[in-house]
TIVEX-675740 format. One record per residue (C-alpha): residue in one letter; residue number from 1; x, y, z negated. Coordinates in nm, 2 decimals, always signed. Example, Ala and Ser with C-alpha at 12.3 -4.5 7.8 and 13.67 -1.06 7.14 Angstrom:
2
<pt kolkol="A" domar="1" X="+1.23" Y="-0.45" Z="-0.78"/>
<pt kolkol="S" domar="2" X="+1.37" Y="-0.11" Z="-0.71"/>
This chain:
185
<pt kolkol="M" domar="1" X="+8.91" Y="+8.68" Z="-12.31"/>
<pt kolkol="R" domar="2" X="+8.94" Y="+9.00" Z="-12.11"/>
<pt kolkol="T" domar="3" X="+8.62" Y="+9.16" Z="-11.98"/>
<pt kolkol="R" domar="4" X="+8.63" Y="+9.25" Z="-11.62"/>
<pt kolkol="V" domar="5" X="+8.50" Y="+9.60" Z="-11.53"/>
<pt kolkol="R" domar="6" X="+8.36" Y="+9.63" Z="-11.19"/>
<pt kolkol="P" domar="7" X="+8.25" Y="+9.99" Z="-11.11"/>
<pt kolkol="L" domar="8" X="+8.00" Y="+9.99" Z="-10.83"/>
<pt kolkol="T" domar="9" X="+8.03" Y="+10.21" Z="-10.53"/>
<pt kolkol="P" domar="10" X="+7.75" Y="+10.35" Z="-10.31"/>
<pt kolkol="P" domar="11" X="+7.53" Y="+10.21" Z="-10.16"/>
<pt kolkol="L" domar="12" X="+7.42" Y="+10.06" Z="-10.49"/>
<pt kolkol="K" domar="13" X="+7.25" Y="+9.72" Z="-10.46"/>
<pt kolkol="P" domar="14" X="+6.93" Y="+9.65" Z="-10.65"/>
<pt kolkol="L" domar="15" X="+7.01" Y="+9.52" Z="-11.00"/>
<pt kolkol="S" domar="16" X="+6.85" Y="+9.19" Z="-11.07"/>
<pt kolkol="C" domar="17" X="+6.51" Y="+9.34" Z="-11.07"/>
<pt kolkol="V" domar="18" X="+6.62" Y="+9.61" Z="-11.31"/>
<pt kolkol="L" domar="19" X="+6.66" Y="+9.96" Z="-11.19"/>
<pt kolkol="A" domar="20" X="+6.71" Y="+9.99" Z="-10.82"/>
<pt kolkol="L" domar="21" X="+6.95" Y="+10.28" Z="-10.81"/>
<pt kolkol="V" domar="22" X="+7.02" Y="+10.54" Z="-10.56"/>
<pt kolkol="G" domar="23" X="+7.29" Y="+10.81" Z="-10.60"/>
<pt kolkol="L" domar="24" X="+7.23" Y="+11.12" Z="-10.39"/>
<pt kolkol="C" domar="25" X="+7.49" Y="+11.40" Z="-10.40"/>
<pt kolkol="S" domar="26" X="+7.39" Y="+11.77" Z="-10.37"/>
<pt kolkol="A" domar="27" X="+7.58" Y="+12.09" Z="-10.38"/>
<pt kolkol="A" domar="28" X="+7.50" Y="+12.14" Z="-10.75"/>
<pt kolkol="A" domar="29" X="+7.66" Y="+11.81" Z="-10.83"/>
<pt kolkol="A" domar="30" X="+7.97" Y="+11.86" Z="-10.63"/>
<pt kolkol="G" domar="31" X="+8.27" Y="+11.74" Z="-10.83"/>
<pt kolkol="Q" domar="32" X="+8.05" Y="+11.55" Z="-11.07"/>
<pt kolkol="T" domar="33" X="+8.08" Y="+11.18" Z="-11.12"/>
<pt kolkol="L" domar="34" X="+7.82" Y="+10.92" Z="-11.20"/>
<pt kolkol="R" domar="35" X="+8.01" Y="+10.62" Z="-11.33"/>
<pt kolkol="V" domar="36" X="+7.85" Y="+10.28" Z="-11.30"/>
<pt kolkol="Y" domar="37" X="+7.98" Y="+9.96" Z="-11.47"/>
<pt kolkol="H" domar="38" X="+7.83" Y="+9.62" Z="-11.40"/>
<pt kolkol="V" domar="39" X="+7.94" Y="+9.42" Z="-11.70"/>
<pt kolkol="D" domar="40" X="+8.06" Y="+9.06" Z="-11.64"/>
<pt kolkol="V" domar="41" X="+7.82" Y="+8.88" Z="-11.88"/>
<pt kolkol="E" domar="42" X="+7.81" Y="+8.55" Z="-11.68"/>
<pt kolkol="Q" domar="43" X="+7.44" Y="+8.48" Z="-11.68"/>
<pt kolkol="G" domar="44" X="+7.19" Y="+8.77" Z="-11.70"/>
<pt kolkol="A" domar="45" X="+7.27" Y="+9.13" Z="-11.65"/>
<pt kolkol="S" domar="46" X="+7.40" Y="+9.44" Z="-11.81"/>
<pt kolkol="T" domar="47" X="+7.49" Y="+9.77" Z="-11.64"/>
<pt kolkol="L" domar="48" X="+7.62" Y="+10.08" Z="-11.80"/>
<pt kolkol="F" domar="49" X="+7.57" Y="+10.42" Z="-11.64"/>
<pt kolkol="V" domar="50" X="+7.78" Y="+10.72" Z="-11.76"/>
<pt kolkol="A" domar="51" X="+7.62" Y="+11.04" Z="-11.64"/>
<pt kolkol="P" domar="52" X="+7.82" Y="+11.35" Z="-11.54"/>
<pt kolkol="G" domar="53" X="+7.76" Y="+11.51" Z="-11.87"/>
<pt kolkol="G" domar="54" X="+7.87" Y="+11.20" Z="-12.06"/>
<pt kolkol="R" domar="55" X="+7.53" Y="+11.06" Z="-12.17"/>
<pt kolkol="T" domar="56" X="+7.49" Y="+10.68" Z="-12.13"/>
<pt kolkol="L" domar="57" X="+7.22" Y="+10.45" Z="-11.99"/>
<pt kolkol="L" domar="58" X="+7.25" Y="+10.08" Z="-12.06"/>
<pt kolkol="V" domar="59" X="+7.02" Y="+9.86" Z="-11.84"/>
<pt kolkol="D" domar="60" X="+6.98" Y="+9.52" Z="-12.00"/>
<pt kolkol="S" domar="61" X="+7.23" Y="+9.37" Z="-12.25"/>
<pt kolkol="S" domar="62" X="+7.27" Y="+9.01" Z="-12.14"/>
<pt kolkol="K" domar="63" X="+7.23" Y="+8.73" Z="-12.40"/>
<pt kolkol="N" domar="64" X="+7.34" Y="+8.69" Z="-12.76"/>
<pt kolkol="G" domar="65" X="+7.71" Y="+8.69" Z="-12.81"/>
<pt kolkol="H" domar="66" X="+7.78" Y="+8.92" Z="-12.52"/>
<pt kolkol="G" domar="67" X="+7.75" Y="+9.25" Z="-12.71"/>
<pt kolkol="S" domar="68" X="+8.13" Y="+9.26" Z="-12.75"/>
<pt kolkol="R" domar="69" X="+8.18" Y="+9.24" Z="-12.37"/>
<pt kolkol="I" domar="70" X="+7.96" Y="+9.55" Z="-12.34"/>
<pt kolkol="G" domar="71" X="+8.14" Y="+9.71" Z="-12.62"/>
<pt kolkol="A" domar="72" X="+8.48" Y="+9.65" Z="-12.44"/>
<pt kolkol="V" domar="73" X="+8.34" Y="+9.82" Z="-12.12"/>
<pt kolkol="M" domar="74" X="+8.21" Y="+10.11" Z="-12.33"/>
<pt kolkol="Q" domar="75" X="+8.55" Y="+10.15" Z="-12.48"/>
<pt kolkol="E" domar="76" X="+8.72" Y="+10.15" Z="-12.14"/>
<pt kolkol="A" domar="77" X="+8.46" Y="+10.40" Z="-12.02"/>
<pt kolkol="G" domar="78" X="+8.53" Y="+10.62" Z="-12.32"/>
<pt kolkol="V" domar="79" X="+8.18" Y="+10.62" Z="-12.47"/>
<pt kolkol="S" domar="80" X="+8.08" Y="+10.51" Z="-12.82"/>
<pt kolkol="R" domar="81" X="+7.70" Y="+10.52" Z="-12.81"/>
<pt kolkol="I" domar="82" X="+7.41" Y="+10.42" Z="-12.60"/>
<pt kolkol="D" domar="83" X="+7.19" Y="+10.73" Z="-12.54"/>
<pt kolkol="V" domar="84" X="+6.92" Y="+10.52" Z="-12.35"/>
<pt kolkol="F" domar="85" X="+6.87" Y="+10.15" Z="-12.34"/>
<pt kolkol="V" domar="86" X="+6.62" Y="+9.98" Z="-12.10"/>
<pt kolkol="A" domar="87" X="+6.52" Y="+9.62" Z="-12.14"/>
<pt kolkol="T" domar="88" X="+6.37" Y="+9.53" Z="-11.80"/>
<pt kolkol="H" domar="89" X="+6.20" Y="+9.21" Z="-11.91"/>
<pt kolkol="Y" domar="90" X="+6.18" Y="+8.97" Z="-12.20"/>
<pt kolkol="H" domar="91" X="+6.43" Y="+8.70" Z="-12.09"/>
<pt kolkol="E" domar="92" X="+6.70" Y="+8.66" Z="-12.36"/>
<pt kolkol="D" domar="93" X="+6.97" Y="+8.70" Z="-12.10"/>
<pt kolkol="H" domar="94" X="+6.86" Y="+9.06" Z="-12.04"/>
<pt kolkol="F" domar="95" X="+6.79" Y="+9.18" Z="-12.40"/>
<pt kolkol="G" domar="96" X="+6.98" Y="+8.94" Z="-12.62"/>
<pt kolkol="G" domar="97" X="+7.30" Y="+9.13" Z="-12.66"/>
<pt kolkol="I" domar="98" X="+7.16" Y="+9.46" Z="-12.78"/>
<pt kolkol="D" domar="99" X="+7.15" Y="+9.34" Z="-13.14"/>
<pt kolkol="D" domar="100" X="+7.52" Y="+9.25" Z="-13.12"/>
<pt kolkol="L" domar="101" X="+7.60" Y="+9.61" Z="-13.02"/>
<pt kolkol="V" domar="102" X="+7.39" Y="+9.76" Z="-13.29"/>
<pt kolkol="D" domar="103" X="+7.54" Y="+9.52" Z="-13.54"/>
<pt kolkol="L" domar="104" X="+7.89" Y="+9.64" Z="-13.42"/>
<pt kolkol="N" domar="105" X="+7.77" Y="+9.99" Z="-13.53"/>
<pt kolkol="V" domar="106" X="+7.70" Y="+10.12" Z="-13.18"/>
<pt kolkol="P" domar="107" X="+7.42" Y="+10.37" Z="-13.21"/>
<pt kolkol="V" domar="108" X="+7.13" Y="+10.33" Z="-12.96"/>
<pt kolkol="L" domar="109" X="+6.94" Y="+10.65" Z="-12.96"/>
<pt kolkol="E" domar="110" X="+6.64" Y="+10.57" Z="-12.74"/>
<pt kolkol="A" domar="111" X="+6.50" Y="+10.24" Z="-12.61"/>
<pt kolkol="Y" domar="112" X="+6.25" Y="+10.15" Z="-12.34"/>
<pt kolkol="D" domar="113" X="+6.09" Y="+9.82" Z="-12.23"/>
<pt kolkol="R" domar="114" X="+5.80" Y="+9.69" Z="-12.04"/>
<pt kolkol="G" domar="115" X="+5.56" Y="+9.70" Z="-12.33"/>
<pt kolkol="D" domar="116" X="+5.31" Y="+9.41" Z="-12.34"/>
<pt kolkol="K" domar="117" X="+5.46" Y="+9.27" Z="-12.65"/>
<pt kolkol="D" domar="118" X="+5.12" Y="+9.13" Z="-12.75"/>
<pt kolkol="F" domar="119" X="+5.15" Y="+8.89" Z="-12.45"/>
<pt kolkol="V" domar="120" X="+5.48" Y="+8.75" Z="-12.55"/>
<pt kolkol="P" domar="121" X="+5.43" Y="+8.37" Z="-12.62"/>
<pt kolkol="A" domar="122" X="+5.42" Y="+8.27" Z="-12.99"/>
<pt kolkol="S" domar="123" X="+5.72" Y="+8.04" Z="-12.93"/>
<pt kolkol="K" domar="124" X="+5.94" Y="+8.33" Z="-12.81"/>
<pt kolkol="K" domar="125" X="+5.83" Y="+8.54" Z="-13.11"/>
<pt kolkol="Q" domar="126" X="+5.98" Y="+8.28" Z="-13.34"/>
<pt kolkol="Q" domar="127" X="+6.32" Y="+8.29" Z="-13.16"/>
<pt kolkol="A" domar="128" X="+6.61" Y="+8.46" Z="-13.34"/>
<pt kolkol="T" domar="129" X="+6.70" Y="+8.65" Z="-13.02"/>
<pt kolkol="W" domar="130" X="+6.35" Y="+8.80" Z="-13.00"/>
<pt kolkol="R" domar="131" X="+6.36" Y="+8.89" Z="-13.37"/>
<pt kolkol="G" domar="132" X="+6.70" Y="+9.05" Z="-13.33"/>
<pt kolkol="Y" domar="133" X="+6.58" Y="+9.26" Z="-13.04"/>
<pt kolkol="L" domar="134" X="+6.27" Y="+9.38" Z="-13.24"/>
<pt kolkol="R" domar="135" X="+6.48" Y="+9.44" Z="-13.55"/>
<pt kolkol="T" domar="136" X="+6.73" Y="+9.66" Z="-13.37"/>
<pt kolkol="V" domar="137" X="+6.55" Y="+9.85" Z="-13.09"/>
<pt kolkol="G" domar="138" X="+6.24" Y="+9.66" Z="-12.97"/>
<pt kolkol="E" domar="139" X="+6.00" Y="+9.77" Z="-13.25"/>
<pt kolkol="D" domar="140" X="+6.05" Y="+10.13" Z="-13.15"/>
<pt kolkol="A" domar="141" X="+6.10" Y="+10.09" Z="-12.78"/>
<pt kolkol="I" domar="142" X="+5.89" Y="+10.31" Z="-12.56"/>
<pt kolkol="H" domar="143" X="+5.67" Y="+10.14" Z="-12.30"/>
<pt kolkol="L" domar="144" X="+5.81" Y="+10.25" Z="-11.97"/>
<pt kolkol="Q" domar="145" X="+5.55" Y="+10.28" Z="-11.69"/>
<pt kolkol="R" domar="146" X="+5.59" Y="+10.35" Z="-11.32"/>
<pt kolkol="G" domar="147" X="+5.64" Y="+10.71" Z="-11.26"/>
<pt kolkol="D" domar="148" X="+5.79" Y="+10.78" Z="-11.60"/>
<pt kolkol="P" domar="149" X="+6.10" Y="+10.99" Z="-11.61"/>
<pt kolkol="I" domar="150" X="+6.39" Y="+10.92" Z="-11.84"/>
<pt kolkol="A" domar="151" X="+6.57" Y="+11.24" Z="-11.95"/>
<pt kolkol="L" domar="152" X="+6.94" Y="+11.15" Z="-11.93"/>
<pt kolkol="D" domar="153" X="+7.13" Y="+11.44" Z="-11.77"/>
<pt kolkol="P" domar="154" X="+7.04" Y="+11.76" Z="-11.60"/>
<pt kolkol="L" domar="155" X="+7.22" Y="+11.64" Z="-11.29"/>
<pt kolkol="L" domar="156" X="+7.03" Y="+11.31" Z="-11.27"/>
<pt kolkol="A" domar="157" X="+6.68" Y="+11.21" Z="-11.21"/>
<pt kolkol="V" domar="158" X="+6.60" Y="+10.87" Z="-11.36"/>
<pt kolkol="T" domar="159" X="+6.25" Y="+10.74" Z="-11.28"/>
<pt kolkol="C" domar="160" X="+6.08" Y="+10.41" Z="-11.34"/>
<pt kolkol="I" domar="161" X="+5.95" Y="+10.31" Z="-11.00"/>
<pt kolkol="G" domar="162" X="+5.79" Y="+9.98" Z="-11.09"/>
<pt kolkol="S" domar="163" X="+5.63" Y="+9.83" Z="-11.40"/>
<pt kolkol="G" domar="164" X="+5.36" Y="+9.57" Z="-11.46"/>
<pt kolkol="G" domar="165" X="+5.42" Y="+9.43" Z="-11.11"/>
<pt kolkol="V" domar="166" X="+5.32" Y="+9.76" Z="-10.93"/>
<pt kolkol="V" domar="167" X="+5.57" Y="+9.99" Z="-10.76"/>
<pt kolkol="I" domar="168" X="+5.49" Y="+10.35" Z="-10.70"/>
<pt kolkol="G" domar="169" X="+5.29" Y="+10.38" Z="-10.38"/>
<pt kolkol="E" domar="170" X="+5.17" Y="+10.01" Z="-10.39"/>
<pt kolkol="T" domar="171" X="+4.82" Y="+9.90" Z="-10.49"/>
<pt kolkol="N" domar="172" X="+4.86" Y="+9.52" Z="-10.49"/>
<pt kolkol="P" domar="173" X="+5.04" Y="+9.41" Z="-10.81"/>
<pt kolkol="T" domar="174" X="+5.28" Y="+9.12" Z="-10.80"/>
<pt kolkol="P" domar="175" X="+5.46" Y="+8.99" Z="-11.11"/>
<pt kolkol="A" domar="176" X="+5.79" Y="+9.18" Z="-11.15"/>
<pt kolkol="P" domar="177" X="+6.00" Y="+9.34" Z="-11.43"/>
<pt kolkol="L" domar="178" X="+6.07" Y="+9.71" Z="-11.46"/>
<pt kolkol="S" domar="179" X="+6.25" Y="+9.88" Z="-11.17"/>
<pt kolkol="G" domar="180" X="+6.36" Y="+10.24" Z="-11.12"/>
<pt kolkol="R" domar="181" X="+6.59" Y="+10.48" Z="-10.95"/>
<pt kolkol="V" domar="182" X="+6.86" Y="+10.72" Z="-11.05"/>
<pt kolkol="R" domar="183" X="+6.91" Y="+11.02" Z="-10.82"/>
<pt kolkol="L" domar="184" X="+7.19" Y="+11.28" Z="-10.85"/>
<pt kolkol="A" domar="185" X="+7.01" Y="+11.61" Z="-10.84"/>
């Protein structure tokens, strides 16, 4: 099965409650390219960002068995590692494929998630998908909170704009996964 690669073009649409992304060009970034690949993973989500300097950000990884699809998109994009991985929330169709990638020897250098692992239901903690996530990146994932920056590229500003149901500037929380923005500096 051939994986379809669908680069997104501005304006970028919000990603399934993931990182709401905005690319803003400036004179310093003239001629630089932020490449965005929304990976066809059927159910769930997975989006690969390749920064102007070549560093990568993978937001979500779909479900188990789809790591090879992400790997195929990585190959087409000319990248061999994930510099930053963000799991927006703990549904298996958003974090399940990361263990596939790691098991395919794709290095994942840094991982972020919503934290709150103590509140994950006991039944989920027994699932193989959850255990695979923890084994590969979840145990060491950094709790991403609203306002936190992610250092990816000098020409990009990546910021978490929502976590724990609260978006920057809001005071009334509503249940929501992580969200953020990417801005070309």
